[in-house]
N, CA, C and O atoms as a CHARMM CRD file, in Angstrom:
* protein
*
  388
    1    1 MET  N     11.61300  17.59900   5.21400 PROA 1      0.00000
    2    1 MET  CA    10.49400  16.67400   5.21000 PROA 1      0.00000
    3    1 MET  C      9.64100  16.94400   6.45500 PROA 1      0.00000
    4    1 MET  O     10.15500  17.17600   7.54900 PROA 1      0.00000
    5    2 LYS  N      8.35100  16.90700   6.25200 PROA 2      0.00000
    6    2 LYS  CA     7.41600  17.17400   7.34600 PROA 2      0.00000
    7    2 LYS  C      7.38800  16.01900   8.35600 PROA 2      0.00000
    8    2 LYS  O      7.62700  14.86200   8.01300 PROA 2      0.00000
    9    3 ARG  N      7.09300  16.36800   9.59300 PROA 3      0.00000
   10    3 ARG  CA     7.03100  15.36800  10.65800 PROA 3      0.00000
   11    3 ARG  C      6.02600  14.26400  10.33800 PROA 3      0.00000
   12    3 ARG  O      6.30600  13.08600  10.55900 PROA 3      0.00000
   13    4 GLU  N      4.84700  14.64400   9.81500 PROA 4      0.00000
   14    4 GLU  CA     3.81000  13.66500   9.49600 PROA 4      0.00000
   15    4 GLU  C      4.27800  12.69700   8.40700 PROA 4      0.00000
   16    4 GLU  O      3.97000  11.50600   8.44100 PROA 4      0.00000
   17    5 THR  N      5.02100  13.22800   7.45100 PROA 5      0.00000
   18    5 THR  CA     5.55800  12.37600   6.38600 PROA 5      0.00000
   19    5 THR  C      6.51100  11.35200   6.98000 PROA 5      0.00000
   20    5 THR  O      6.46000  10.17400   6.62900 PROA 5      0.00000
   21    6 LYS  N      7.37000  11.79400   7.86600 PROA 6      0.00000
   22    6 LYS  CA     8.31700  10.87800   8.50600 PROA 6      0.00000
   23    6 LYS  C      7.59100   9.76900   9.25100 PROA 6      0.00000
   24    6 LYS  O      8.03600   8.62100   9.25300 PROA 6      0.00000
   25    7 LEU  N      6.47400  10.10900   9.88300 PROA 7      0.00000
   26    7 LEU  CA     5.69900   9.08400  10.58800 PROA 7      0.00000
   27    7 LEU  C      5.19100   8.02200   9.62200 PROA 7      0.00000
   28    7 LEU  O      5.22400   6.83100   9.93100 PROA 7      0.00000
   29    8 TRP  N      4.71500   8.45500   8.43900 PROA 8      0.00000
   30    8 TRP  CA     4.24200   7.49500   7.43700 PROA 8      0.00000
   31    8 TRP  C      5.37800   6.61100   6.93700 PROA 8      0.00000
   32    8 TRP  O      5.14900   5.46000   6.56300 PROA 8      0.00000
   33    9 LEU  N      6.59200   7.13400   6.92800 PROA 9      0.00000
   34    9 LEU  CA     7.72000   6.40100   6.36700 PROA 9      0.00000
   35    9 LEU  C      8.41500   5.47200   7.36900 PROA 9      0.00000
   36    9 LEU  O      9.39500   4.81600   7.01900 PROA 9      0.00000
   37   10 GLU  N      7.92900   5.41200   8.58300 PROA 10     0.00000
   38   10 GLU  CA     8.55400   4.55300   9.59000 PROA 10     0.00000
   39   10 GLU  C      8.31400   3.06700   9.33500 PROA 10     0.00000
   40   10 GLU  O      9.15200   2.24700   9.71200 PROA 10     0.00000
   41   11 ARG  N      7.21600   2.70100   8.71900 PROA 11     0.00000
   42   11 ARG  CA     6.84000   1.29300   8.60400 PROA 11     0.00000
   43   11 ARG  C      7.04400   0.59900   7.25200 PROA 11     0.00000
   44   11 ARG  O      7.15500  -0.62700   7.24700 PROA 11     0.00000
   45   12 PRO  N      7.10200   1.28200   6.12000 PROA 12     0.00000
   46   12 PRO  CA     7.16200   0.54500   4.84800 PROA 12     0.00000
   47   12 PRO  C      8.33000  -0.42700   4.73000 PROA 12     0.00000
   48   12 PRO  O      8.16300  -1.53100   4.21200 PROA 12     0.00000
   49   13 TYR  N      9.51000  -0.03000   5.20300 PROA 13     0.00000
   50   13 TYR  CA    10.66400  -0.92400   5.12200 PROA 13     0.00000
   51   13 TYR  C     10.42200  -2.17300   5.97200 PROA 13     0.00000
   52   13 TYR  O     10.74600  -3.28600   5.55600 PROA 13     0.00000
   53   14 TYR  N      9.85600  -1.98400   7.15400 PROA 14     0.00000
   54   14 TYR  CA     9.51500  -3.10700   8.02600 PROA 14     0.00000
   55   14 TYR  C      8.54400  -4.05900   7.31200 PROA 14     0.00000
   56   14 TYR  O      8.69500  -5.27900   7.38100 PROA 14     0.00000
   57   15 ASP  N      7.55300  -3.48900   6.63200 PROA 15     0.00000
   58   15 ASP  CA     6.58800  -4.30700   5.88900 PROA 15     0.00000
   59   15 ASP  C      7.27400  -5.11800   4.79100 PROA 15     0.00000
   60   15 ASP  O      6.93800  -6.28200   4.57200 PROA 15     0.00000
   61   16 LEU  N      8.22900  -4.50500   4.10500 PROA 16     0.00000
   62   16 LEU  CA     8.94400  -5.22900   3.04900 PROA 16     0.00000
   63   16 LEU  C      9.80400  -6.35200   3.62800 PROA 16     0.00000
   64   16 LEU  O      9.89500  -7.42900   3.03900 PROA 16     0.00000
   65   17 LYS  N     10.42300  -6.11000   4.76000 PROA 17     0.00000
   66   17 LYS  CA    11.20000  -7.17100   5.41000 PROA 17     0.00000
   67   17 LYS  C     10.27400  -8.30000   5.86100 PROA 17     0.00000
   68   17 LYS  O     10.65200  -9.47000   5.81400 PROA 17     0.00000
   69   18 THR  N      9.08100  -7.95600   6.29100 PROA 18     0.00000
   70   18 THR  CA     8.09500  -8.97300   6.65100 PROA 18     0.00000
   71   18 THR  C      7.71300  -9.78800   5.41800 PROA 18     0.00000
   72   18 THR  O      7.58700 -11.01000   5.49300 PROA 18     0.00000
   73   19 ALA  N      7.52700  -9.10900   4.27700 PROA 19     0.00000
   74   19 ALA  CA     7.20900  -9.81100   3.03200 PROA 19     0.00000
   75   19 ALA  C      8.32000 -10.79500   2.67000 PROA 19     0.00000
   76   19 ALA  O      8.04000 -11.91700   2.24800 PROA 19     0.00000
   77   20 GLU  N      9.56100 -10.38700   2.83100 PROA 20     0.00000
   78   20 GLU  CA    10.69500 -11.28500   2.56200 PROA 20     0.00000
   79   20 GLU  C     10.64200 -12.51700   3.46100 PROA 20     0.00000
   80   20 GLU  O     10.83500 -13.63800   2.99100 PROA 20     0.00000
   81   21 ALA  N     10.38200 -12.31400   4.74200 PROA 21     0.00000
   82   21 ALA  CA    10.31000 -13.43300   5.67900 PROA 21     0.00000
   83   21 ALA  C      9.16400 -14.37500   5.32100 PROA 21     0.00000
   84   21 ALA  O      9.30700 -15.59600   5.38800 PROA 21     0.00000
   85   22 MET  N      8.03700 -13.80000   4.94300 PROA 22     0.00000
   86   22 MET  CA     6.88600 -14.61800   4.56500 PROA 22     0.00000
   87   22 MET  C      7.15800 -15.38000   3.25700 PROA 22     0.00000
   88   22 MET  O      6.69500 -16.50800   3.08600 PROA 22     0.00000
   89   23 LEU  N      7.89600 -14.77000   2.35400 PROA 23     0.00000
   90   23 LEU  CA     8.25200 -15.43700   1.10100 PROA 23     0.00000
   91   23 LEU  C      9.12800 -16.65300   1.37600 PROA 23     0.00000
   92   23 LEU  O      8.93600 -17.70900   0.77300 PROA 23     0.00000
   93   24 LYS  N     10.07800 -16.50800   2.27400 PROA 24     0.00000
   94   24 LYS  CA    10.96600 -17.61800   2.62500 PROA 24     0.00000
   95   24 LYS  C     10.20700 -18.77100   3.25800 PROA 24     0.00000
   96   24 LYS  O     10.61500 -19.92700   3.13900 PROA 24     0.00000
   97   25 SER  N      9.10600 -18.46400   3.92900 PROA 25     0.00000
   98   25 SER  CA     8.32200 -19.52100   4.57400 PROA 25     0.00000
   99   25 SER  C      7.09600 -19.92100   3.75200 PROA 25     0.00000
  100   25 SER  O      6.21800 -20.63100   4.24300 PROA 25     0.00000
  101   26 ALA  N      7.03900 -19.46200   2.49800 PROA 26     0.00000
  102   26 ALA  CA     5.96000 -19.82000   1.56300 PROA 26     0.00000
  103   26 ALA  C      4.58100 -19.38200   2.04800 PROA 26     0.00000
  104   26 ALA  O      3.58700 -20.06000   1.78700 PROA 26     0.00000
  105   27 ARG  N      4.51600 -18.26600   2.74200 PROA 27     0.00000
  106   27 ARG  CA     3.23800 -17.69600   3.20100 PROA 27     0.00000
  107   27 ARG  C      2.85400 -16.59600   2.22200 PROA 27     0.00000
  108   27 ARG  O      2.93500 -15.41200   2.54800 PROA 27     0.00000
  109   28 TYR  N      2.43600 -16.98800   1.02300 PROA 28     0.00000
  110   28 TYR  CA     2.29300 -16.06600  -0.09800 PROA 28     0.00000
  111   28 TYR  C      1.18400 -15.02700   0.08100 PROA 28     0.00000
  112   28 TYR  O      1.32100 -13.89100  -0.37500 PROA 28     0.00000
  113   29 LEU  N      0.10600 -15.40400   0.73100 PROA 29     0.00000
  114   29 LEU  CA    -0.96700 -14.44000   0.97200 PROA 29     0.00000
  115   29 LEU  C     -0.43100 -13.25700   1.79400 PROA 29     0.00000
  116   29 LEU  O     -0.78500 -12.10400   1.54700 PROA 29     0.00000
  117   30 TYR  N      0.41500 -13.56100   2.76000 PROA 30     0.00000
  118   30 TYR  CA     0.95700 -12.50600   3.60800 PROA 30     0.00000
  119   30 TYR  C      2.08800 -11.73800   2.93700 PROA 30     0.00000
  120   30 TYR  O      2.38200 -10.60600   3.32100 PROA 30     0.00000
  121   31 VAL  N      2.71800 -12.34000   1.94500 PROA 31     0.00000
  122   31 VAL  CA     3.68400 -11.59100   1.12700 PROA 31     0.00000
  123   31 VAL  C      2.93500 -10.46300   0.42200 PROA 31     0.00000
  124   31 VAL  O      3.34800  -9.30400   0.46500 PROA 31     0.00000
  125   32 ALA  N      1.83700 -10.82000  -0.22200 PROA 32     0.00000
  126   32 ALA  CA     1.04600  -9.81100  -0.93400 PROA 32     0.00000
  127   32 ALA  C      0.49700  -8.76700   0.03300 PROA 32     0.00000
  128   32 ALA  O      0.50100  -7.57500  -0.27500 PROA 32     0.00000
  129   33 PHE  N      0.02800  -9.20200   1.18800 PROA 33     0.00000
  130   33 PHE  CA    -0.51000  -8.27600   2.18800 PROA 33     0.00000
  131   33 PHE  C      0.55600  -7.27700   2.63800 PROA 33     0.00000
  132   33 PHE  O      0.29800  -6.07400   2.68200 PROA 33     0.00000
  133   34 ALA  N      1.74600  -7.76400   2.97100 PROA 34     0.00000
  134   34 ALA  CA     2.81000  -6.88200   3.44900 PROA 34     0.00000
  135   34 ALA  C      3.27700  -5.93500   2.34700 PROA 34     0.00000
  136   34 ALA  O      3.59400  -4.77700   2.61800 PROA 34     0.00000
  137   35 CYS  N      3.31900  -6.41700   1.11500 PROA 35     0.00000
  138   35 CYS  CA     3.69500  -5.53800  -0.00800 PROA 35     0.00000
  139   35 CYS  C      2.64800  -4.44600  -0.19800 PROA 35     0.00000
  140   35 CYS  O      2.99200  -3.28500  -0.42000 PROA 35     0.00000
  141   36 GLN  N      1.37800  -4.81400  -0.11000 PROA 36     0.00000
  142   36 GLN  CA     0.31300  -3.82300  -0.23800 PROA 36     0.00000
  143   36 GLN  C      0.44900  -2.76500   0.84400 PROA 36     0.00000
  144   36 GLN  O      0.31600  -1.57100   0.57300 PROA 36     0.00000
  145   37 GLN  N      0.71400  -3.19900   2.06500 PROA 37     0.00000
  146   37 GLN  CA     0.84900  -2.26300   3.17300 PROA 37     0.00000
  147   37 GLN  C      2.02000  -1.30800   2.96600 PROA 37     0.00000
  148   37 GLN  O      1.91700  -0.11600   3.25500 PROA 37     0.00000
  149   38 SER  N      3.11600  -1.83100   2.47100 PROA 38     0.00000
  150   38 SER  CA     4.29000  -0.99700   2.22600 PROA 38     0.00000
  151   38 SER  C      3.99800   0.07000   1.17800 PROA 38     0.00000
  152   38 SER  O      4.31300   1.24300   1.37800 PROA 38     0.00000
  153   39 ILE  N      3.40000  -0.33300   0.06500 PROA 39     0.00000
  154   39 ILE  CA     3.07400   0.62200  -0.99600 PROA 39     0.00000
  155   39 ILE  C      2.06500   1.64800  -0.49800 PROA 39     0.00000
  156   39 ILE  O      2.19300   2.83800  -0.78600 PROA 39     0.00000
  157   40 GLU  N      1.06700   1.19500   0.24600 PROA 40     0.00000
  158   40 GLU  CA     0.06300   2.11900   0.78500 PROA 40     0.00000
  159   40 GLU  C      0.71900   3.19900   1.64600 PROA 40     0.00000
  160   40 GLU  O      0.38900   4.37800   1.52200 PROA 40     0.00000
  161   41 LYS  N      1.62600   2.80600   2.50100 PROA 41     0.00000
  162   41 LYS  CA     2.26800   3.76800   3.40200 PROA 41     0.00000
  163   41 LYS  C      3.17900   4.73700   2.64700 PROA 41     0.00000
  164   41 LYS  O      3.24300   5.92000   2.98200 PROA 41     0.00000
  165   42 TYR  N      3.87700   4.24000   1.63700 PROA 42     0.00000
  166   42 TYR  CA     4.68500   5.13800   0.80400 PROA 42     0.00000
  167   42 TYR  C      3.79900   6.15800   0.08700 PROA 42     0.00000
  168   42 TYR  O      4.12100   7.34500   0.03400 PROA 42     0.00000
  169   43 LEU  N      2.68800   5.68500  -0.46100 PROA 43     0.00000
  170   43 LEU  CA     1.77400   6.60100  -1.15100 PROA 43     0.00000
  171   43 LEU  C      1.19000   7.62900  -0.19000 PROA 43     0.00000
  172   43 LEU  O      1.07000   8.80400  -0.53600 PROA 43     0.00000
  173   44 LYS  N      0.83100   7.20200   0.99700 PROA 44     0.00000
  174   44 LYS  CA     0.26500   8.14300   1.97000 PROA 44     0.00000
  175   44 LYS  C      1.31900   9.15100   2.43100 PROA 44     0.00000
  176   44 LYS  O      1.00200  10.31300   2.68700 PROA 44     0.00000
  177   45 ALA  N      2.55600   8.70700   2.53300 PROA 45     0.00000
  178   45 ALA  CA     3.63700   9.65200   2.86500 PROA 45     0.00000
  179   45 ALA  C      3.79100  10.69000   1.75500 PROA 45     0.00000
  180   45 ALA  O      3.95500  11.88000   2.02400 PROA 45     0.00000
  181   46 TYR  N      3.73800  10.23500   0.52500 PROA 46     0.00000
  182   46 TYR  CA     3.85700  11.14400  -0.61800 PROA 46     0.00000
  183   46 TYR  C      2.70400  12.15700  -0.62500 PROA 46     0.00000
  184   46 TYR  O      2.91500  13.35400  -0.82400 PROA 46     0.00000
  185   47 ILE  N      1.49000  11.65700  -0.40600 PROA 47     0.00000
  186   47 ILE  CA     0.32200  12.54400  -0.36800 PROA 47     0.00000
  187   47 ILE  C      0.47200  13.56100   0.75700 PROA 47     0.00000
  188   47 ILE  O      0.21300  14.74900   0.56300 PROA 47     0.00000
  189   48 GLN  N      0.88500  13.10200   1.91900 PROA 48     0.00000
  190   48 GLN  CA     1.07300  13.99400   3.07100 PROA 48     0.00000
  191   48 GLN  C      2.08600  15.09100   2.74400 PROA 48     0.00000
  192   48 GLN  O      1.86500  16.26300   3.04700 PROA 48     0.00000
  193   49 GLU  N      3.17900  14.70200   2.13300 PROA 49     0.00000
  194   49 GLU  CA     4.25800  15.65500   1.83500 PROA 49     0.00000
  195   49 GLU  C      3.85200  16.64900   0.75000 PROA 49     0.00000
  196   49 GLU  O      4.15900  17.83700   0.84800 PROA 49     0.00000
  197   50 GLN  N      3.16600  16.16800  -0.27700 PROA 50     0.00000
  198   50 GLN  CA     2.83900  17.01900  -1.41900 PROA 50     0.00000
  199   50 GLN  C      1.63100  17.91700  -1.19600 PROA 50     0.00000
  200   50 GLN  O      1.58900  19.04200  -1.69500 PROA 50     0.00000
  201   51 THR  N      0.64800  17.42500  -0.44900 PROA 51     0.00000
  202   51 THR  CA    -0.60600  18.17900  -0.32400 PROA 51     0.00000
  203   51 THR  C     -0.77000  18.85700   1.03600 PROA 51     0.00000
  204   51 THR  O     -1.61800  19.73300   1.20200 PROA 51     0.00000
  205   52 GLU  N      0.04200  18.44800   2.00100 PROA 52     0.00000
  206   52 GLU  CA    -0.07200  18.95100   3.36800 PROA 52     0.00000
  207   52 GLU  C     -1.42700  18.62900   3.99400 PROA 52     0.00000
  208   52 GLU  O     -1.83900  19.26500   4.96400 PROA 52     0.00000
  209   53 LYS  N     -2.11100  17.64100   3.43300 PROA 53     0.00000
  210   53 LYS  CA    -3.38100  17.16500   3.98000 PROA 53     0.00000
  211   53 LYS  C     -3.19400  15.73400   4.45100 PROA 53     0.00000
  212   53 LYS  O     -2.33600  15.00400   3.95500 PROA 53     0.00000
  213   54 HSD  N     -4.02000  15.34500   5.42600 PROA 54     0.00000
  214   54 HSD  CA    -3.97800  13.96200   5.87300 PROA 54     0.00000
  215   54 HSD  C     -4.44700  13.06400   4.73000 PROA 54     0.00000
  216   54 HSD  O     -5.46700  13.35500   4.10400 PROA 54     0.00000
  217   55 PRO  N     -3.73300  11.98900   4.44700 PROA 55     0.00000
  218   55 PRO  CA    -4.15400  11.08800   3.36200 PROA 55     0.00000
  219   55 PRO  C     -5.53100  10.49400   3.63300 PROA 55     0.00000
  220   55 PRO  O     -5.92900  10.36700   4.79000 PROA 55     0.00000
  221   56 PRO  N     -6.25400  10.13500   2.59500 PROA 56     0.00000
  222   56 PRO  CA    -7.58800   9.56500   2.78000 PROA 56     0.00000
  223   56 PRO  C     -7.53900   8.21800   3.51000 PROA 56     0.00000
  224   56 PRO  O     -6.55200   7.48500   3.44200 PROA 56     0.00000
  225   57 TYR  N     -8.62000   7.92700   4.19700 PROA 57     0.00000
  226   57 TYR  CA    -8.74400   6.65700   4.90400 PROA 57     0.00000
  227   57 TYR  C     -9.19400   5.59200   3.91100 PROA 57     0.00000
  228   57 TYR  O    -10.37400   5.24700   3.84200 PROA 57     0.00000
  229   58 THR  N     -8.25000   5.08600   3.15500 PROA 58     0.00000
  230   58 THR  CA    -8.54000   4.02600   2.18700 PROA 58     0.00000
  231   58 THR  C     -7.31300   3.14800   2.05200 PROA 58     0.00000
  232   58 THR  O     -6.18900   3.57000   2.32400 PROA 58     0.00000
  233   59 HSD  N     -7.55300   1.92300   1.62700 PROA 59     0.00000
  234   59 HSD  CA    -6.46400   0.99100   1.34900 PROA 59     0.00000
  235   59 HSD  C     -6.37300   0.73300  -0.15000 PROA 59     0.00000
  236   59 HSD  O     -5.59000  -0.10600  -0.59500 PROA 59     0.00000
  237   60 ASN  N     -7.16900   1.45000  -0.91900 PROA 60     0.00000
  238   60 ASN  CA    -7.25400   1.26900  -2.35600 PROA 60     0.00000
  239   60 ASN  C     -6.05200   1.95000  -3.03000 PROA 60     0.00000
  240   60 ASN  O     -5.99600   3.17600  -3.13200 PROA 60     0.00000
  241   61 LEU  N     -5.10000   1.13700  -3.48400 PROA 61     0.00000
  242   61 LEU  CA    -3.86400   1.68000  -4.04700 PROA 61     0.00000
  243   61 LEU  C     -4.09300   2.51300  -5.31200 PROA 61     0.00000
  244   61 LEU  O     -3.50500   3.58900  -5.42600 PROA 61     0.00000
  245   62 PRO  N     -4.92100   2.06800  -6.27100 PROA 62     0.00000
  246   62 PRO  CA    -5.15500   2.93100  -7.43200 PROA 62     0.00000
  247   62 PRO  C     -5.76400   4.28100  -7.05600 PROA 62     0.00000
  248   62 PRO  O     -5.41000   5.30900  -7.63200 PROA 62     0.00000
  249   63 SER  N     -6.67300   4.27200  -6.09600 PROA 63     0.00000
  250   63 SER  CA    -7.27500   5.52100  -5.64600 PROA 63     0.00000
  251   63 SER  C     -6.22100   6.43600  -5.01400 PROA 63     0.00000
  252   63 SER  O     -6.22700   7.64600  -5.24000 PROA 63     0.00000
  253   64 LEU  N     -5.32800   5.85900  -4.23200 PROA 64     0.00000
  254   64 LEU  CA    -4.26700   6.65700  -3.61400 PROA 64     0.00000
  255   64 LEU  C     -3.33000   7.25000  -4.65900 PROA 64     0.00000
  256   64 LEU  O     -2.86300   8.37800  -4.50100 PROA 64     0.00000
  257   65 THR  N     -3.04900   6.50000  -5.72900 PROA 65     0.00000
  258   65 THR  CA    -2.18500   7.06100  -6.77900 PROA 65     0.00000
  259   65 THR  C     -2.87000   8.23400  -7.46500 PROA 65     0.00000
  260   65 THR  O     -2.21600   9.21100  -7.83200 PROA 65     0.00000
  261   66 GLU  N     -4.18800   8.14100  -7.64000 PROA 66     0.00000
  262   66 GLU  CA    -4.92700   9.26300  -8.23000 PROA 66     0.00000
  263   66 GLU  C     -4.85800  10.48400  -7.32300 PROA 66     0.00000
  264   66 GLU  O     -4.61600  11.59700  -7.79000 PROA 66     0.00000
  265   67 THR  N     -5.07100  10.27600  -6.02600 PROA 67     0.00000
  266   67 THR  CA    -4.99000  11.37700  -5.06800 PROA 67     0.00000
  267   67 THR  C     -3.59500  12.00400  -5.08900 PROA 67     0.00000
  268   67 THR  O     -3.44400  13.22000  -4.96400 PROA 67     0.00000
  269   68 ALA  N     -2.59200  11.16300  -5.24700 PROA 68     0.00000
  270   68 ALA  CA    -1.20700  11.63400  -5.26400 PROA 68     0.00000
  271   68 ALA  C     -0.83500  12.29100  -6.59100 PROA 68     0.00000
  272   68 ALA  O      0.21300  12.93000  -6.69400 PROA 68     0.00000
  273   69 GLY  N     -1.68400  12.13800  -7.60300 PROA 69     0.00000
  274   69 GLY  CA    -1.37000  12.69800  -8.91500 PROA 69     0.00000
  275   69 GLY  C     -0.35300  11.87700  -9.68400 PROA 69     0.00000
  276   69 GLY  O      0.34000  12.38800 -10.56400 PROA 69     0.00000
  277   70 ILE  N     -0.27100  10.59500  -9.34300 PROA 70     0.00000
  278   70 ILE  CA     0.66100   9.69100 -10.02100 PROA 70     0.00000
  279   70 ILE  C     -0.09200   8.99600 -11.15100 PROA 70     0.00000
  280   70 ILE  O     -1.13600   8.38300 -10.93000 PROA 70     0.00000
  281   71 HSD  N      0.43900   9.09600 -12.34300 PROA 71     0.00000
  282   71 HSD  CA    -0.20400   8.49200 -13.51100 PROA 71     0.00000
  283   71 HSD  C      0.39000   7.11700 -13.75600 PROA 71     0.00000
  284   71 HSD  O      1.60900   6.95700 -13.83100 PROA 71     0.00000
  285   72 LEU  N     -0.47900   6.12800 -13.88100 PROA 72     0.00000
  286   72 LEU  CA    -0.07400   4.74700 -14.08700 PROA 72     0.00000
  287   72 LEU  C     -0.42300   4.28800 -15.49000 PROA 72     0.00000
  288   72 LEU  O     -1.39900   4.75000 -16.08100 PROA 72     0.00000
  289   73 ASP  N      0.38400   3.37500 -16.01800 PROA 73     0.00000
  290   73 ASP  CA    -0.03500   2.73300 -17.26100 PROA 73     0.00000
  291   73 ASP  C     -0.97700   1.59200 -16.88300 PROA 73     0.00000
  292   73 ASP  O     -1.15300   1.30100 -15.70000 PROA 73     0.00000
  293   74 ASP  N     -1.57400   0.95500 -17.86600 PROA 74     0.00000
  294   74 ASP  CA    -2.58500  -0.08000 -17.59500 PROA 74     0.00000
  295   74 ASP  C     -2.03000  -1.24400 -16.78400 PROA 74     0.00000
  296   74 ASP  O     -2.70500  -1.75500 -15.89000 PROA 74     0.00000
  297   75 THR  N     -0.81500  -1.66200 -17.08700 PROA 75     0.00000
  298   75 THR  CA    -0.20500  -2.78700 -16.37000 PROA 75     0.00000
  299   75 THR  C      0.02200  -2.44100 -14.90200 PROA 75     0.00000
  300   75 THR  O     -0.25200  -3.25800 -14.02300 PROA 75     0.00000
  301   76 GLN  N      0.51300  -1.25000 -14.63600 PROA 76     0.00000
  302   76 GLN  CA     0.74100  -0.82000 -13.25900 PROA 76     0.00000
  303   76 GLN  C     -0.58100  -0.73300 -12.49600 PROA 76     0.00000
  304   76 GLN  O     -0.68000  -1.16000 -11.34600 PROA 76     0.00000
  305   77 ARG  N     -1.58000  -0.17900 -13.15200 PROA 77     0.00000
  306   77 ARG  CA    -2.89400  -0.04800 -12.50400 PROA 77     0.00000
  307   77 ARG  C     -3.48400  -1.41800 -12.18900 PROA 77     0.00000
  308   77 ARG  O     -3.99300  -1.63300 -11.09000 PROA 77     0.00000
  309   78 GLU  N     -3.42000  -2.33900 -13.13500 PROA 78     0.00000
  310   78 GLU  CA    -3.94400  -3.69100 -12.91000 PROA 78     0.00000
  311   78 GLU  C     -3.22500  -4.37000 -11.74600 PROA 78     0.00000
  312   78 GLU  O     -3.85000  -5.06400 -10.94400 PROA 78     0.00000
  313   79 PHE  N     -1.90600  -4.16800 -11.65600 PROA 79     0.00000
  314   79 PHE  CA    -1.14500  -4.75200 -10.55400 PROA 79     0.00000
  315   79 PHE  C     -1.60600  -4.19800  -9.21000 PROA 79     0.00000
  316   79 PHE  O     -1.77300  -4.95200  -8.25100 PROA 79     0.00000
  317   80 LEU  N     -1.81100  -2.88800  -9.13700 PROA 80     0.00000
  318   80 LEU  CA    -2.24900  -2.28400  -7.87700 PROA 80     0.00000
  319   80 LEU  C     -3.67400  -2.68400  -7.52000 PROA 80     0.00000
  320   80 LEU  O     -4.00100  -2.81900  -6.34100 PROA 80     0.00000
  321   81 VAL  N     -4.52300  -2.87300  -8.52100 PROA 81     0.00000
  322   81 VAL  CA    -5.88100  -3.38100  -8.26600 PROA 81     0.00000
  323   81 VAL  C     -5.79000  -4.78100  -7.65100 PROA 81     0.00000
  324   81 VAL  O     -6.47200  -5.08000  -6.67100 PROA 81     0.00000
  325   82 LEU  N     -4.95000  -5.62700  -8.22700 PROA 82     0.00000
  326   82 LEU  CA    -4.77100  -6.98800  -7.72200 PROA 82     0.00000
  327   82 LEU  C     -4.21700  -6.97600  -6.29700 PROA 82     0.00000
  328   82 LEU  O     -4.70500  -7.70800  -5.43700 PROA 82     0.00000
  329   83 LEU  N     -3.21600  -6.16000  -6.04700 PROA 83     0.00000
  330   83 LEU  CA    -2.61700  -6.08800  -4.72200 PROA 83     0.00000
  331   83 LEU  C     -3.62400  -5.57800  -3.68400 PROA 83     0.00000
  332   83 LEU  O     -3.63200  -6.04200  -2.54400 PROA 83     0.00000
  333   84 THR  N     -4.45500  -4.64000  -4.07500 PROA 84     0.00000
  334   84 THR  CA    -5.49800  -4.14500  -3.17100 PROA 84     0.00000
  335   84 THR  C     -6.47300  -5.26500  -2.81000 PROA 84     0.00000
  336   84 THR  O     -6.92800  -5.34500  -1.66800 PROA 84     0.00000
  337   85 GLN  N     -6.79200  -6.11900  -3.75900 PROA 85     0.00000
  338   85 GLN  CA    -7.69000  -7.24300  -3.48500 PROA 85     0.00000
  339   85 GLN  C     -7.08200  -8.19200  -2.46500 PROA 85     0.00000
  340   85 GLN  O     -7.80000  -8.73400  -1.62400 PROA 85     0.00000
  341   86 TYR  N     -5.76900  -8.40200  -2.52300 PROA 86     0.00000
  342   86 TYR  CA    -5.12800  -9.25800  -1.52600 PROA 86     0.00000
  343   86 TYR  C     -5.24800  -8.65600  -0.13600 PROA 86     0.00000
  344   86 TYR  O     -5.44600  -9.37700   0.84100 PROA 86     0.00000
  345   87 TYR  N     -5.12900  -7.34600  -0.04400 PROA 87     0.00000
  346   87 TYR  CA    -5.31000  -6.69300   1.25200 PROA 87     0.00000
  347   87 TYR  C     -6.71800  -6.96100   1.76500 PROA 87     0.00000
  348   87 TYR  O     -6.89700  -7.38500   2.90700 PROA 87     0.00000
  349   88 LEU  N     -7.71200  -6.71600   0.92400 PROA 88     0.00000
  350   88 LEU  CA    -9.10300  -6.88400   1.34200 PROA 88     0.00000
  351   88 LEU  C     -9.41300  -8.32800   1.69200 PROA 88     0.00000
  352   88 LEU  O    -10.10100  -8.59200   2.67800 PROA 88     0.00000
  353   89 ASN  N     -8.91800  -9.26500   0.90000 PROA 89     0.00000
  354   89 ASN  CA    -9.18400 -10.68100   1.16900 PROA 89     0.00000
  355   89 ASN  C     -8.50200 -11.15500   2.43700 PROA 89     0.00000
  356   89 ASN  O     -9.01200 -12.04800   3.11300 PROA 89     0.00000
  357   90 THR  N     -7.36700 -10.57900   2.77100 PROA 90     0.00000
  358   90 THR  CA    -6.65500 -10.96700   3.97800 PROA 90     0.00000
  359   90 THR  C     -7.33300 -10.39700   5.21100 PROA 90     0.00000
  360   90 THR  O     -7.46000 -11.08400   6.22400 PROA 90     0.00000
  361   91 ARG  N     -7.76500  -9.15700   5.13300 PROA 91     0.00000
  362   91 ARG  CA    -8.33400  -8.47200   6.29800 PROA 91     0.00000
  363   91 ARG  C     -9.82000  -8.73300   6.47500 PROA 91     0.00000
  364   91 ARG  O    -10.31100  -8.79300   7.60300 PROA 91     0.00000
  365   92 TYR  N    -10.53500  -8.88800   5.37700 PROA 92     0.00000
  366   92 TYR  CA   -11.99300  -9.00700   5.44200 PROA 92     0.00000
  367   92 TYR  C    -12.39700 -10.30500   4.74200 PROA 92     0.00000
  368   92 TYR  O    -12.56400 -10.33500   3.52300 PROA 92     0.00000
  369   93 ILE  N    -12.54900 -11.35200   5.50700 PROA 93     0.00000
  370   93 ILE  CA   -12.81300 -12.68500   4.97300 PROA 93     0.00000
  371   93 ILE  C    -14.04800 -12.70000   4.08400 PROA 93     0.00000
  372   93 ILE  O    -14.08700 -13.43500   3.09700 PROA 93     0.00000
  373   94 ASP  N    -15.05200 -11.90400   4.41300 PROA 94     0.00000
  374   94 ASP  CA   -16.30000 -11.92100   3.65300 PROA 94     0.00000
  375   94 ASP  C    -16.28400 -10.97600   2.45100 PROA 94     0.00000
  376   94 ASP  O    -17.31700 -10.77700   1.81000 PROA 94     0.00000
  377   95 PHE  N    -15.09600 -10.38000   2.13100 PROA 95     0.00000
  378   95 PHE  CA   -15.01900  -9.46500   0.99700 PROA 95     0.00000
  379   95 PHE  C    -15.31700 -10.22400  -0.30000 PROA 95     0.00000
  380   95 PHE  O    -14.78600 -11.30700  -0.54700 PROA 95     0.00000
  381   96 LYS  N    -16.17100  -9.62700  -1.10600 PROA 96     0.00000
  382   96 LYS  CA   -16.49400 -10.20800  -2.41700 PROA 96     0.00000
  383   96 LYS  C    -16.33300  -9.12200  -3.47100 PROA 96     0.00000
  384   96 LYS  O    -16.73700  -7.97600  -3.27000 PROA 96     0.00000
  385   97 GLN  N    -15.74400  -9.49400  -4.58500 PROA 97     0.00000
  386   97 GLN  CA   -15.51900  -8.55000  -5.69900 PROA 97     0.00000
  387   97 GLN  C    -16.85700  -8.19100  -6.31800 PROA 97     0.00000
  388   97 GLN  O    -16.90800  -7.41200  -7.26900 PROA 97     0.00000
């Protein structure tokens, strides 16, 4: 495994543990945010490993799956679109669809 890939993989587990903690305290917006972050980092690690290029500067999960060459069914794609919106709404208060 490449060094850059390992760097991407340092945080996803931490993000998932954060999501668990937020779930226990009923902080649901941050559960979605931490889950989005975890998936984003896994996808960027995959892109880094497979393409040997730096992953794109985006938080858009469906776009990252396309870059990674991962094919999603409609339900999976809709879920990632929704999760991406939670990231944007959490980070950018003025974000509008």
